[in-house]
C-alpha positions in Angstrom: 0.9 60.6 79.1 4.7 60.6 79.1 6.5 62.8 81.6 9.5 64.8 80.4 12.1 62.2 81.5 10.2 59.5 79.7 9.9 61.8 76.6 13.6 62.4 76.7 14.4 58.6 76.9 11.9 58.0 74.0 13.5 60.5 71.8 16.9 59.3 72.5 16.0 55.7 71.8 14.3 56.7 68.6 17.3 58.8 67.5 19.8 56.1 68.4 17.5 53.4 66.8 17.3 55.3 63.6 21.2 55.8 63.7 21.7 52.2 64.2 19.3 51.3 61.4 21.0 53.8 59.0 24.4 52.4 59.8 23.1 48.8 59.2 23.4 47.9 62.8 20.2 46.0 62.6 20.4 44.1 65.9 20.9 47.3 67.9 18.3 49.1 65.9 15.8 46.2 66.7 16.6 46.5 70.5 15.9 50.3 70.5 13.0 50.4 68.0 10.9 47.3 69.0 9.8 48.8 72.3 8.9 52.2 70.7 7.0 50.2 67.8 5.1 48.4 70.6 4.1 51.9 71.7 2.7 52.6 68.2 5.6 55.0 67.1 5.1 55.2 63.3 8.8 55.6 62.4 9.8 52.7 64.5 7.0 50.5 63.1 8.1 51.5 59.4 11.8 50.6 60.2 10.9 47.4 62.0 8.8 46.6 59.1 11.7 47.1 56.6 13.8 44.8 58.8 11.2 42.0 59.0 10.3 42.4 55.3 13.8 42.1 54.1 15.4 39.8 56.9 17.7 42.6 58.0 19.3 41.4 61.2 16.7 38.8 61.8 14.8 36.0 60.0 12.4 37.5 57.6 8.9 37.8 58.4 7.0 39.4 55.5 3.5 39.1 56.9 4.6 40.9 60.2 6.5 43.4 58.2 3.5 44.2 56.2 1.4 44.5 59.3 3.9 47.1 60.8 3.8 49.0 57.5 0.0 49.2 57.9 0.2 50.3 61.4 2.7 53.1 60.4 0.5 54.1 57.4 -2.5 54.6 59.7 -0.4 57.3 61.3 0.3 59.0 57.8 3.9 57.7 57.5 4.6 58.3 53.8 7.1 55.7 53.3 4.9 53.0 54.8 2.3 53.8 52.2 5.0 53.2 49.5 6.1 49.9 51.0 2.5 48.6 51.3 2.2 49.4 47.6 5.5 47.5 46.8 4.3 44.5 48.8 1.0 44.4 47.0 2.8 44.8 43.7 5.3 42.0 44.4 3.2 39.7 46.6 5.7 40.0 49.4 3.9 39.5 52.8 0.5 39.8 51.3 -1.3 38.3 48.3 -0.3 40.1 45.1 -3.0 42.7 44.0 -2.0 45.1 41.5 -5.3 47.2 41.9 -4.4 47.7 45.5 -0.8 48.4 44.7 -1.9 51.2 42.5 -4.3 52.6 45.2 -1.2 52.7 47.6 1.2 54.1 45.2 -1.4 56.9 44.6 -1.7 57.4 48.4 2.2 57.6 48.6 2.2 60.1 45.8 -0.1 62.4 47.8 2.9 62.7 50.1 5.1 63.8 47.3 7.1 60.5 47.0 8.8 60.6 43.5 9.4 56.9 43.6 5.7 56.2 43.9 4.9 58.5 41.0 7.5 57.0 38.8 6.5 53.5 39.6 2.9 54.4 38.6 4.2 55.9 35.3 6.2 52.6 34.6 3.2 50.4 35.4 1.1 52.3 32.8 3.8 52.4 30.3 4.7 48.8 30.5 1.1 47.6 30.2 1.9 44.2 31.6 0.1 44.5 35.1 -2.5 47.1 34.0 -3.8 48.2 30.7 -1.3 50.3 28.9 -2.3 54.0 29.2 0.1 56.7 27.8 -1.9 59.5 29.2 -1.6 58.2 32.7 2.0 57.4 32.0 2.8 60.9 31.0 0.7 62.3 33.9 2.7 60.3 36.5 6.1 61.0 35.0 5.2 64.8 34.8 4.2 64.8 38.4 7.3 62.9 39.5 9.5 65.4 37.6 7.8 68.3 39.4 8.1 66.8 42.8 11.0 67.9 44.8 12.2 65.4 47.4 15.4 67.2 48.3 
């Protein structure tokens, strides 16, 4: 259990790490977030995964990025679910598997993520990766239109 001084330092590092990430200072973000990710912090794991997956401030390591997304998703991190779906859809960091991608986009949609809903609609509308299904297309587009991510 962290004492209040450790909790304050943890929060400050997380806040500073997120700010560094958001301002694209990825080397500083890594320095601040990596220790928190090692402790299992979901937000840090997700952001580290983004840097690893995309080679932001470091040499890309897609399998490690995917692994960090999985750890964050285990803690109910919504965007980690979305990125796992993208990885399965594109085959980045993991073997391409459209069925798993759809499962993970559906999980991400449960968190109200419009991007996941729109992607599902596009997959069913396109009919290249999965069988074309205009009912599912309409369902996901309607759901995305109702979702409010503001």
